[in-house]
C-alpha distance (Angstrom), angle and dihedral (degrees) to the residues before:
residue distance angle dihedral
M1 . . .
L2 3.84 . .
R3 3.81 90.1 .
S4 3.78 94.8 55.5
V5 3.92 89.9 47.1
G6 3.77 89.4 50.9
L7 3.83 90.6 49.0
L8 3.74 90.2 49.3
A9 3.76 92.5 49.8
G10 3.84 92.2 47.4
T11 3.76 91.9 49.6
A12 3.89 89.8 49.6
V13 3.87 91.5 49.8
V14 3.84 90.8 48.0
G15 3.89 91.7 47.8
L16 3.79 90.7 48.3
V17 3.77 92.6 51.0
A18 3.84 89.9 47.0
L19 3.81 91.6 48.5
K20 3.78 91.1 50.9
L21 3.75 93.2 49.1
L22 3.78 91.3 47.4
G23 3.80 90.8 50.0
L24 3.72 90.4 50.4
L25 3.83 89.4 54.4
L26 3.84 99.2 39.1
L27 3.76 102.6 43.5
P28 3.80 94.0 67.0
L29 3.76 88.4 45.8
L30 3.73 92.0 52.3
G31 3.76 90.4 48.3
M32 3.80 91.2 53.2
V33 3.81 90.4 49.3
F34 3.80 91.2 50.4
G35 3.77 90.9 48.9
F36 3.77 91.9 51.4
V37 3.73 92.6 47.8
M38 3.75 90.0 51.3
F39 3.72 91.8 48.5
V40 3.88 91.8 51.7
L41 3.84 88.5 49.3
K42 3.79 91.5 50.7
L43 3.75 91.5 50.7
A44 3.87 89.7 49.0
L45 3.78 90.2 50.5
I46 3.78 91.7 50.9
A47 3.82 92.7 46.7
G48 3.83 90.7 47.9
L49 3.74 93.1 49.4
A50 3.94 89.1 48.6
Y51 3.72 89.6 50.8
L52 3.74 93.7 47.9
A53 3.87 91.9 50.2
Y54 3.81 90.1 48.2
K55 3.79 92.0 51.8
L56 3.82 93.2 45.9
F57 3.86 94.1 47.8
T58 3.87 91.7 47.8
S59 3.83 92.4 46.7
W60 3.82 90.3 49.1
G61 3.79 90.0 46.0
K62 3.86 90.5 53.1
E63 3.81 90.0 50.4
R64 3.79 94.0 51.1
G65 3.75 90.9 45.4
S66 3.73 93.7 53.7
E67 3.94 89.4 49.5
A68 3.85 91.7 50.4
S69 3.81 94.5 51.6
């Protein structure tokens, strides 16, 4: 009985150490992935706003052109 409890405790300690080491390695990686995703979303927002501005200015230009002629 005591041997199985010791084995269980040893396995738990090894698992805890492995989890801590994995967390130390994966948290910076997850932070980098999150930063990259936010960067891509920022670029998409800027491109979308530029496209919207282009469409609005071209449509306003067509309306003014039809009034002038």
